[in-house]
N, C-alpha and C positions, 0 to 999 in steps of 0.2 A: 478541495475546500478553499474558499477565498477569505482573506482577511476582511474583517468588518469594515465597511466604508469603501470597499474597492469599487472604483468606477467601472461598471460593466462594459463601457465603450473604450476603456483604456487599461486593460488588465496587464500588469507588469509581472515579471517572474517572481519578484519578492512578495507579490500579493497571493500567490498560490501556496497553500500550506498542506502538509501531509494530512490526509483524511483520517488517519488513525491516532496520531499524537497531537495534532494541531500546533506543533512546534517548528519542525523543520520546514524551511521555505525552499521553493524550487531554485531560487537564485543563490542560496548559500552554498558553501563548499561541502554539501552533503549529498551523497549518492541517493538518487530518487528514480523511481520508475513511474511512468505515466500510464494511466488507464483511460477508460472512456470518459467523455464529458469533462476533461480536465482533472480527474481524480489522480492523486499520486500517493505512493507509499515510499517513505524514506528507508534508507538502509537499516537503520536501527529497528524500526517496526517490522521490516521484512525479516530481519534476523530473529526477532521474537516470534513472529508468525511461523517461520520455518521450524524452529525448535518445538513450539507448542503443537503445531499441526500433526507431527508424528505421533503425538500422544492424545490427540483430540478424538472425541467420539462423534459419530454421525449426528448431525443436527436433528432434533425432533421435528422441526418444521422447516420448510424451505425458506431460504432468505435470498434476496437478490445481492449478488456480489457487487461491491462498490466499484471494483476495477473493470469487470467485463460486462456488468449489468445483466447477467444471466441468473435465472432462478436456479439455485443449486441446492441439492439435498444431501451433498456429501459433507464431510467435516469442514467447518469454516473457522476462521480466527477473527476476533473483534478487538480493536484497539481499546484501551482504557479510557480514552478521552471522548469517544463518540459512539454512535450506533453503526459506524462503518464496519463492514466485514469483507473478508477476502477468502475466496474459495481455494482449495488445494491446487487446482490447475493454475490459477493465477500466481499463487505462491511459487510454484515450480518454474513458471515462465519468467516471472520477475527475477527470481534468484539466478536463473540461467543467464538472463540478460546482463545483470550487474556483475556476475562472476566472469563473464566473457569480455566485459567492457575494458577498453584500454585506458579509459578516463578515470577509473576508480580502482582501488586496491581491495575492493569488497570481495570476500570469498564466502562460499556456502558454509554455514556453521556445521560443526559436528553435532550429532545428536538428533 
């Protein structure tokens, strides 16, 4: 997601916001993982998704994952600030990437 008023010909890192909370910007000192077409999920939203996904039930209808753009009919997680959703596969991949990153001290949550 991009900040309102972002020049599409000159997108800066601070113009790219977490698709799930609309708060964390790519340029801030916040761990983020990028998906397709400039989508991102911040570490805080990823943590919430990780915990909630273990208890989530399969979606009644297929939804397109914001991160991988695939139509998924497994359990998904949606942020509270938007219609964005992330599938279980992307939650696991993003968590693995942040957990292994030497740039962040983010770890996979228990639960």
